C-alpha positions in Angstrom: -119.3 -218.8 174.9 -122.8 -220.1 175.1 -125.3 -218.4 172.7 -127.7 -217.5 175.5 -124.9 -215.7 177.4 -123.8 -213.8 174.4 -127.4 -212.9 173.6 -128.0 -211.6 177.2 -124.8 -209.4 177.1 -125.6 -208.0 173.7 -129.1 -207.0 174.9 -127.8 -205.6 178.2 -125.7 -203.2 176.2 -128.6 -202.3 173.9 -131.2 -201.8 176.7 -129.0 -199.8 178.9 -128.0 -197.5 176.0 -131.7 -197.2 175.0 -132.7 -196.1 178.5 -129.9 -193.6 178.7 -130.6 -192.1 175.3 -134.3 -191.8 176.1 -133.7 -190.1 179.4 -131.3 -187.7 177.7 -133.8 -186.6 175.0 -136.6 -186.2 177.6 -134.4 -184.1 179.8 -133.0 -181.9 177.0 -136.4 -181.3 175.5 -137.9 -180.3 178.9 -135.1 -177.9 179.7 -135.1 -176.3 176.3 -138.8 -175.7 176.7 -138.1 -173.8 179.9 -135.3 -171.8 178.4 -136.8 -171.0 175.0 -137.1 -167.3 174.0 -140.6 -165.9 174.5 -142.9 -165.6 171.5 -140.8 -167.8 169.2 -141.2 -171.2 167.8 -142.2 -173.7 170.5 -140.4 -177.0 170.9 -142.8 -179.9 170.8 -143.0 -183.3 172.3 -144.1 -185.2 169.1 -140.6 -185.5 167.8 -139.5 -187.5 170.8 -142.2 -190.1 170.1 -140.9 -190.3 166.4 -137.3 -190.6 167.5 -138.1 -193.7 169.6 -140.0 -195.2 166.7 -143.0 -195.9 168.9 -145.6 -193.6 167.4 -148.0 -196.4 166.4 -148.2 -197.3 170.1 -148.4 -193.8 171.5 -151.1 -192.0 169.6 -154.0 -194.5 169.8 -153.5 -194.6 173.6 -152.6 -191.0 174.5 -153.7 -188.9 171.5 -151.9 -185.6 172.1 -148.2 -185.4 172.8 -147.6 -183.3 175.9 -145.0 -183.3 178.7 -147.2 -185.4 180.8 -148.2 -188.0 178.2 -144.7 -188.4 176.6 -143.0 -188.7 180.0 -145.5 -191.4 181.1 -145.1 -193.2 177.7 -141.3 -193.0 177.4 -140.6 -193.3 181.1 -142.9 -195.9 182.5 -145.5 -197.3 180.1 -145.3 -201.1 180.4 -146.9 -201.5 176.9 -144.0 -199.6 175.4 -141.0 -201.9 174.9 -138.7 -198.9 174.6 -139.8 -197.1 177.8 -137.0 -196.5 180.3 -138.7 -198.7 182.9 -139.0 -201.6 180.5 -135.4 -201.2 179.2 -134.0 -201.3 182.8 -136.3 -204.2 183.7 -135.1 -206.2 180.7 -131.5 -205.3 181.5 -131.9 -206.6 185.0 -133.6 -209.8 183.9 -130.8 -210.5 181.3 -128.2 -209.8 184.0 -130.0 -212.0 186.5 -129.8 -215.0 184.2 -126.1 -214.7 183.7 -125.0 -213.6 187.2 -122.2 -216.1 187.2 -120.7 -214.6 184.1 -120.7 -210.9 185.2 -119.0 -209.2 188.1 -120.7 -208.7 191.4 -120.3 -205.0 191.0 -122.0 -205.0 187.7 -125.0 -206.9 189.0 -125.3 -204.7 192.1 -125.2 -201.6 189.9 -127.9 -202.8 187.6 -130.1 -204.0 190.4 -129.7 -200.7 192.3 -130.7 -198.7 189.3 -133.8 -200.9 188.8 -135.0 -200.3 192.4 -134.3 -196.6 192.1 -136.4 -196.3 189.0 -139.3 -198.4 190.5 -139.4 -196.0 193.5 -139.5 -193.0 191.2 -142.5 -194.2 189.3 -145.1 -192.4 191.4 -142.9 -189.4 192.2 -143.0 -186.1 190.5 -140.0 -184.6 188.8 -139.0 -185.4 185.2 -135.6 -183.8 185.7 -134.6 -185.8 188.7 -135.8 -189.1 187.1 -133.8 -188.4 184.0 -130.8 -187.5 186.0 -131.0 -190.8 187.9 -131.2 -192.8 184.7 -128.4 -190.8 183.0 -126.1 -191.1 185.9 -127.0 -194.8 186.2 -125.9 -195.2 182.5 -122.6 -193.5 183.1 -122.0 -195.6 186.2 -122.9 -198.8 184.4 -120.3 -198.1 181.7 -117.7 -197.2 184.3 -118.3 -200.5 186.2 -118.2 -202.5 183.0 -115.0 -200.8 182.0 -113.4 -201.5 185.4 -114.6 -205.1 186.1 -115.2 -207.0 182.8 -112.4 -209.0 181.1 -111.8 -208.1 177.5 -113.2 -211.4 176.2 -116.1 -212.2 173.8 -118.6 -211.2 176.5 -117.1 -207.7 176.6 -117.3 -207.4 172.9 -120.9 -208.6 172.7 -121.8 -206.0 175.3 -119.9 -203.2 173.4 -121.5 -204.3 170.1 -125.0 -203.9 171.6 -124.2 -200.5 173.0 -122.6 -199.3 169.8 -125.3 -200.3 167.4 -128.0 -198.8 169.7 -126.2 -195.5 170.0 -125.6 -195.3 166.3 -129.2 -195.9 165.4 -130.4 -193.3 168.0 -128.1 -190.6 166.8 -129.2 -191.2 163.2 -132.9 -191.0 164.3 -132.4 -187.8 166.3 -130.7 -186.1 163.3 -133.3 -187.4 160.8 -136.3 -186.3 162.8 -135.0 -182.9 163.8 -133.4 -182.0 160.5 -136.7 -182.6 158.7 -138.6 -180.7 161.3 -136.4 -177.7 161.5 -135.4 -177.2 157.8 -138.3 -178.7 155.9 -141.1 -177.8 158.3 -142.8 -174.4 159.0 -140.6 -171.3 158.9 -139.3 -170.3 162.3 -137.3 -167.4 163.7 -133.5 -167.6 163.5 -133.2 -167.3 167.3 -135.6 -170.2 167.8 -133.9 -172.2 165.1 -130.5 -171.8 166.8 -132.2 -172.7 170.2 -133.6 -175.9 168.6 -130.3 -177.0 167.1 -128.7 -176.5 170.6 -131.3 -179.1 171.8 -130.3 -181.5 169.1 -126.6 -181.2 170.0 -127.3 -181.6 173.7 -129.4 -184.7 172.9 -126.1 -186.4 171.9 -124.0 -184.6 174.5 -122.1 -182.8 171.8 -123.0 -179.1 172.4 -119.7 -178.2 174.1 -117.7 -180.2 171.7 -119.4 -178.4 168.7 -118.8 -175.0 170.2 -115.1 -175.7 170.5 -115.0 -176.4 166.8 -117.3 -173.7 165.4 -118.5 -170.2 166.4 -122.0 -170.5 165.0 -124.6 -173.3 164.9 -125.0 -174.3 161.2 -127.3 -177.3 160.4 -124.9 -178.9 157.9 -122.0 -178.8 160.4 -124.3 -180.3 163.1 -125.1 -183.1 160.7 -121.4 -183.6 159.9 -120.5 -183.9 163.5 -123.3 -186.3 164.4 -122.7 -188.5 161.3 -119.0 -188.4 160.3 -116.9 -187.2 163.2 -114.5 -189.9 164.3 -113.7 -188.4 167.7 -117.1 -187.9 169.4 -118.4 -191.0 171.2 -122.0 -190.5 170.1 -121.4 -189.9 166.4 -122.6 -192.6 164.0 -119.1 -193.1 162.4 -117.5 -193.6 165.8 -120.0 -196.2 166.9 -120.0 -198.1 163.7 -116.2 -198.2 164.1 -116.6 -199.6 167.6 -119.1 -202.1 166.4 -116.7 -203.3 163.6 -113.9 -203.7 166.1 -116.0 -205.8 168.4 -117.3 -208.0 165.7 -113.8 -208.6 164.3 -112.6 -209.5 167.8 -115.4 -212.0 168.3 -114.8 -213.9 165.1 -111.0 -213.4 165.0 -111.2 -211.9 161.5 -108.3 -209.8 160.2 -109.1 -206.2 159.6 -110.1 -205.8 155.9 -111.8 -209.2 155.8 -115.1 -210.5 157.1 -116.3 -213.9 158.4 -120.1 -213.3 158.2 -122.7 -211.0 156.8 -122.9 -208.8 160.0 -119.2 -208.0 159.6 -119.5 -207.4 155.8 -122.4 -204.9 156.3 -120.6 -203.2 159.2 -117.4 -202.9 157.2 -119.1 -201.5 154.2 -121.1 -198.9 156.3 -117.9 -197.8 158.1 -116.1 -197.3 154.8 -118.8 -195.0 153.6 -118.9 -193.0 156.8 -115.1 -192.8 156.7 -114.7 -191.6 153.1 -118.0 -189.8 152.3 -118.1 -186.0 152.7 -121.2 -184.3 154.1 -121.7 -182.4 150.9 -122.0 -185.8 149.0 -124.5 -187.0 151.6 -126.6 -183.9 151.2 -126.5 -184.2 147.4 -127.9 -187.7 147.7 -130.5 -186.5 150.2 -129.9 -186.6 153.9 -133.2 -188.2 154.8 -132.7 -191.0 152.3 -129.2 -191.6 153.5 -130.2 -191.7 157.2 -133.1 -194.0 156.4 -130.8 -196.4 154.6 -128.3 -196.1 157.4 -131.0 -197.1 160.0 -132.1 -200.0 157.9 -128.5 -201.2 157.6 -128.1 -201.0 161.4 -131.3 -203.1 161.8 -130.0 -205.6 159.3 -126.7 -205.8 161.1 -128.5 -206.5 164.3 -130.5 -209.3 162.7 -127.4 -210.8 161.2 -125.6 -210.8 164.6 -128.6 -212.6 166.0 -128.7 -215.1 163.2 -125.0 -215.7 163.4 -124.4 -216.0 167.1 -127.7 -216.4 169.0 -129.8 -218.9 167.1 -129.2 -222.6 167.6 -129.3 -224.7 164.5 -132.2 -227.1 164.7 -131.5 -230.6 163.4 -134.2 -232.1 161.2 
């Protein structure tokens, strides 16, 4: 497979996942604001900017984080490379350049979502906009599942999606855990309400409630980090990433052919055998920071291994 095709598929996976994740946290935060108990701790919009790692771009331009400014910034701002509009535009552009290597249904689905988002730019309604993007993300994965052959292209797409989802889940947990446990004291009812928002941000609230009767921060962290069954947990996605990288290189499980595979395998082993108590003893924030840095390094190593052409001197 040509490097440019692999590169495009990897980033199609990343950009679509980023758009879906951003729409999800916007929608959840908005609805939790509407549903929050009166006279209790108020959910804020600042954490959403921190979760997307775009605070240096946001605050000089918008100043205060409100529903209006955060929605504009994360939804449509052309200067924000992580805005939903920019992610979908870049997904479409990458798909356009490799139309002969993807299915017609996949191209039509991406193109249709792009035009829907463009039309919604000047319309009111955060909820409807987020719903369109989330449903578009679900439909995208369904079309890919049904129409793509399980070759290297499929695995580059899945690798991009998995690493993006793992990073986002880690950032959501890191920002909210610090804010809710180490920040100003808040009422128990409001704290439980806020942890519900965290779980809903990764589509895990119903799954959590089937496992536990009460919302406990440590159990929330355990599910989001270490659960092998939930498709948005960090461990699950690092496992998916490892499977795709091994399939691309042809490496036997337990071995590695490049630095990206080595880093991924090492991280997956830690997530498989660590207990949540051990992670808390080391410090959750430090562990999550290290995890995000490792994911970024894996992404860089994938790029270095598969997407850069060697230049002859």
